[in-house]
C-alpha positions as CSV (number, residue, x, y, z in Angstrom):
1,X,-23.6,1.8,-11.7
2,X,-19.9,1.0,-10.9
3,X,-18.7,1.9,-7.4
4,X,-16.0,4.5,-7.1
5,X,-12.7,3.4,-5.9
6,X,-13.3,5.0,-2.5
7,X,-16.7,3.2,-2.2
8,X,-14.9,0.0,-2.9
9,X,-12.4,0.7,-0.1
10,X,-15.2,1.5,2.4
11,X,-17.0,-1.7,1.4
12,X,-13.9,-3.9,1.4
13,X,-12.7,-2.6,4.7
14,X,-15.5,-4.5,6.4
15,X,-13.7,-7.7,5.3
16,X,-11.5,-7.0,8.3
17,X,-14.3,-7.4,10.8
18,X,-13.5,-11.0,11.6
19,X,-9.9,-10.2,12.4
20,X,-10.9,-7.1,14.3
21,X,-13.2,-9.2,16.5
22,X,-10.5,-11.9,17.0
23,X,-7.9,-9.2,18.0
24,X,-10.5,-7.6,20.3
25,X,-11.2,-10.8,22.1
26,X,-7.5,-11.6,22.4
27,X,-6.7,-8.2,23.8
28,X,-9.9,-7.8,25.8
29,X,-10.9,-5.0,23.4
30,X,-14.1,-6.5,21.9
31,X,-16.3,-4.0,20.2
32,X,-13.5,-1.4,19.6
33,X,-13.1,-0.9,15.9
34,X,-9.6,-0.8,14.6
35,X,-8.3,-2.3,11.4
36,X,-11.3,-1.6,9.2
37,X,-11.0,2.1,10.1
38,X,-7.3,1.9,9.2
39,X,-8.2,0.3,5.9
40,X,-10.7,3.1,5.2
41,X,-8.1,5.7,5.9
42,X,-5.7,3.9,3.6
43,X,-8.4,3.9,1.0
44,X,-9.0,7.6,1.3
45,X,-5.2,8.2,1.1
46,X,-5.0,5.9,-2.0
47,X,-7.7,7.9,-3.7
48,X,-6.1,11.2,-2.8
49,X,-2.7,9.9,-4.2
50,X,-4.4,8.7,-7.4
51,X,-6.0,12.2,-8.0
52,X,-2.7,13.9,-7.1
53,X,-0.7,11.9,-9.7
54,X,-2.3,13.9,-12.5
55,X,-1.0,17.2,-10.9
56,X,2.4,15.6,-10.4
57,X,2.5,14.5,-14.0
58,X,1.8,18.0,-15.1
59,X,4.4,19.4,-12.8
60,X,7.0,17.0,-14.1
61,X,6.1,17.8,-17.7
62,X,6.5,21.6,-17.0
63,X,9.8,21.0,-15.3
64,X,11.1,19.4,-18.5
65,X,9.9,22.3,-20.6
66,X,12.8,24.6,-21.5
67,X,12.5,28.1,-20.2
68,X,9.4,27.3,-18.0
69,X,9.2,29.1,-14.7
70,X,7.5,27.2,-12.0
71,X,6.3,28.2,-8.6
72,X,8.1,26.4,-5.6
73,X,4.9,24.4,-5.0
74,X,5.1,22.8,-8.4
75,X,8.9,22.1,-8.0
76,X,8.4,20.2,-4.7
77,X,5.2,18.4,-5.8
78,X,6.9,15.3,-7.2
79,X,9.1,14.8,-4.1
80,X,6.1,15.3,-1.8
81,X,4.1,12.8,-3.7
82,X,6.9,10.2,-3.5
83,X,7.1,10.7,0.2
84,X,3.3,10.4,0.7
85,X,3.4,7.2,-1.4
86,X,6.2,6.0,0.8
87,X,4.0,6.6,3.9
88,X,1.1,4.8,2.2
89,X,3.3,1.7,1.7
90,X,4.5,1.7,5.3
91,X,0.9,2.0,6.6
92,X,-0.4,-0.7,4.3
93,X,2.4,-3.0,5.4
94,X,1.6,-2.5,9.1
95,X,-2.1,-3.2,8.4
96,X,-1.4,-6.5,6.5
97,X,1.4,-7.5,9.0
98,X,-1.2,-7.3,11.8
99,X,-3.7,-9.3,9.8
100,X,-1.1,-11.9,8.9
101,X,0.0,-12.1,12.6
102,X,-3.5,-12.9,13.7
103,X,-4.1,-15.4,10.9
104,X,-0.8,-17.1,11.8
105,X,-2.1,-17.7,15.3
106,X,-5.5,-18.8,14.1
107,X,-6.0,-19.7,10.4
108,X,-9.7,-20.3,11.0
109,X,-10.3,-16.5,11.0
110,X,-10.4,-16.6,7.1
111,X,-9.4,-20.1,6.4
112,X,-6.1,-21.6,5.2
113,X,-6.3,-20.4,1.6
114,X,-7.0,-16.8,2.4
115,X,-4.5,-16.8,5.2
116,X,-1.9,-17.9,2.6
117,X,-3.0,-15.0,0.3
118,X,-2.6,-12.6,3.2
119,X,0.9,-13.9,3.8
120,X,1.8,-13.8,0.1
121,X,0.6,-10.1,-0.1
122,X,2.6,-9.3,3.0
123,X,5.7,-10.8,1.3
124,X,5.1,-8.7,-1.8
125,X,4.8,-5.4,0.1
126,X,7.7,-6.4,2.4
127,X,10.0,-6.6,-0.7
128,X,9.6,-2.9,-0.9
129,X,9.1,-2.0,2.7
130,X,12.4,-3.5,3.9
131,X,14.8,-1.5,1.6
132,X,12.7,1.6,2.2
133,X,13.0,1.4,6.0
134,X,16.0,-0.8,6.8
135,X,18.2,0.0,3.8
136,X,18.8,-3.7,3.1
137,X,17.1,-6.1,0.7
138,X,14.2,-8.2,2.0
139,X,15.4,-11.6,3.2
140,X,13.7,-13.5,0.4
141,X,15.5,-11.3,-2.2
142,X,18.9,-10.8,-0.6
143,X,20.7,-12.2,-3.7
144,X,18.9,-10.1,-6.3
145,X,17.6,-6.9,-4.7
146,X,19.3,-3.6,-3.9
147,X,19.8,-2.4,-0.4
148,X,17.9,0.7,-1.3
149,X,14.7,1.1,-3.2
150,X,15.0,3.9,-5.7
151,X,11.9,6.0,-6.5
152,X,10.9,6.6,-10.0
153,X,8.0,7.8,-12.1
154,X,6.5,5.2,-14.5
155,X,3.8,5.3,-17.1
156,X,3.9,9.1,-16.8
157,X,1.7,9.0,-13.7
158,X,2.8,6.4,-11.2
159,X,5.2,6.3,-8.3
160,X,7.3,3.2,-8.2
161,X,10.5,2.0,-6.7
162,X,13.3,0.1,-8.4
163,X,14.1,-2.8,-6.0
164,X,16.4,-4.8,-8.3
165,X,17.9,-4.5,-11.8
166,X,14.8,-6.0,-13.3
167,X,12.0,-5.3,-10.8
168,X,10.0,-2.2,-9.9
169,X,7.1,-2.1,-7.5
170,X,4.5,0.6,-7.9
171,X,2.3,2.0,-5.1
172,X,-0.7,1.6,-7.4
173,X,0.1,-2.2,-7.9
174,X,0.3,-2.6,-4.1
175,X,-2.9,-0.6,-3.6
176,X,-4.8,-2.6,-6.2
177,X,-3.5,-5.8,-4.5
178,X,-4.6,-4.8,-1.1
179,X,-8.0,-3.6,-2.2
180,X,-8.6,-6.9,-4.1
181,X,-7.5,-8.9,-1.0
182,X,-9.8,-7.0,1.3
183,X,-12.7,-7.5,-1.1
184,X,-11.9,-11.3,-0.9
185,X,-11.9,-11.2,2.9
186,X,-15.2,-9.4,2.9
187,X,-16.7,-12.3,0.8
188,X,-15.8,-14.8,3.5
C-alpha cells in the first residue's frame, strides 16, 4: 500500500536527525529535537494546503459565475490560501537555510553530493523568498526577475508566484522538492 503524503513527510523528517544531532552538539543542545519536528509541521501544513486547494478552486469558479452570491468566507478563501502558502514558503526556506548552514560548516553530515543538493534547493526556494520578503529579485536572478513575486492560480488548483516574465514557482513544486530531498537525506 502506498504511503499517504503525510506519512511520507513524517518518515522523511527523520532524514534531519543527523543535522539535528550536529546542531545539538554545536549548541550544547544534544537530545533536543528540532528540525525534524519543524519538517513534520511543514508536512502537516502542506497536506492541509493541498486539501484546501480544492475548496479554493470551487470558490474561484463560483466567483466567476455571473449572478452568484457568495458568503464572505468564500470570497476571502483564495486570498487566505495564498497567504498561508506564502507562510509555508517562508517556513520551508528557514528550515533548508538552517540545514544548508550546518552542511556548509561540515559537509560530512550528509556528504558533498547531498550538501550540494541542499544548497541547490535553497537557491530554488530563495528565488521566490527574496522578492516575497525583501521586494527585490534574488541576487542570482537580478537581471531577469521582478522585484515582487506576483501570486497567481495555475492549473485550476495551485498557488504560484510569477517571478519573471517567463518563470513561475508554485508552492506545490517547492513542497514536492523539499519532500523528495528529505527522503534522500533519510536514506543516508
